[in-house]
N, C-alpha and C positions, 0 to 999 in steps of 0.2 A: 631745351627750348629757350629761345631768347626772351620770350614773354615773362617767364618766371624770374629770370635775372633782372629784367626791367622792374617788375613788381617789387622784388627784394630791394633794389636800389631806391625806389620811391619811398618805401617804408623805413629805410635806414635814415632818410632825410626828412621825414615827416614829424612834426611836433604839434602839440596842441597849443592853441593860443589861449592864454588865461589873462584876465585883467583883474585888478583889485576891485573888490566889491564895495561900492560906494566910496567912502573916503578912508577905508580901513587899510592897514598895512599887513595884516595877517590873514585876511580872508580873500579868496579869489574865486572867480567863476569862469567856466569855459565859454569862449566866444568863437565866432567865425568858423562854425562847425559845418556849414552847408557844403563848402567845397571839399572838405575832408570826407564827408559822408558820400558825396557824389563819386569821389575817387575810390573809396572803399567799395561801393556798389559796382563800379566799373571793373575793378580788380577782381571781385568775386565772380563777375560774369566771365571775365577772361579765364580765370582758373577753372570755372565750370566747363567752359568750352574746351579747354585743354584736357580736362579729364575725359571728355568724350572722343578725343582724337585717337586715331589708331597708332600715332607716333609717340604716345605718352609712356609706353612700356618701360623705356630705359630710365625715365626720370619720375616714374609714378610716385615713389616715396616722397620726393621733394614737392611735387604738386599737391599731394595729399596733405603734407605738412603745412603748406601755405593755405590750403583750403581751411584747415583747422585754425591757423593763426588769424586769418581774416574773419572767421566766425567769432573767435574770442574777442577780437577788436570791436566787432559790431555789437556783441553782447555788452561789452564794457561801456561803450559809448551810450547805448540805450539806457543802461542802469545809471550811469553817471548823470545823464540829462534828467531822468525821472527824479533822482535824488536831489539834484540841484534845484529843480523846479519846486519840489516840496520844501526844501530847506529855505529857499528865498521867501516862500509864502509864510512859513512858520517863524522865520527870523523876525519878521515884522511884529508878530504877535508877542514873542518872548522879550522883545526889546521895549515893549510898551511900559510906560511909567507905572501903571497900576498893577502890573504883574510882578 
């Protein structure tokens, strides 16, 4: 299926955008995540639709592999954003002069 090849190509060229945190040179945070998450959800929907197709039999293994990969990417992004939010909150506390 052409859709699986297209999804593979998209993720071969997808990168996370990170920016320096405040004025630091060794700490970064992920930004511009909205478009990436929208693309991920769209690709997951496409793969889910492909899994329900009667023509998937020949490439079922590849489609299932992409279903797992996209799930891992989604989980990773979710965990990363939760960690990043917590770290940014706690970083202010631990950099306080009195601590």
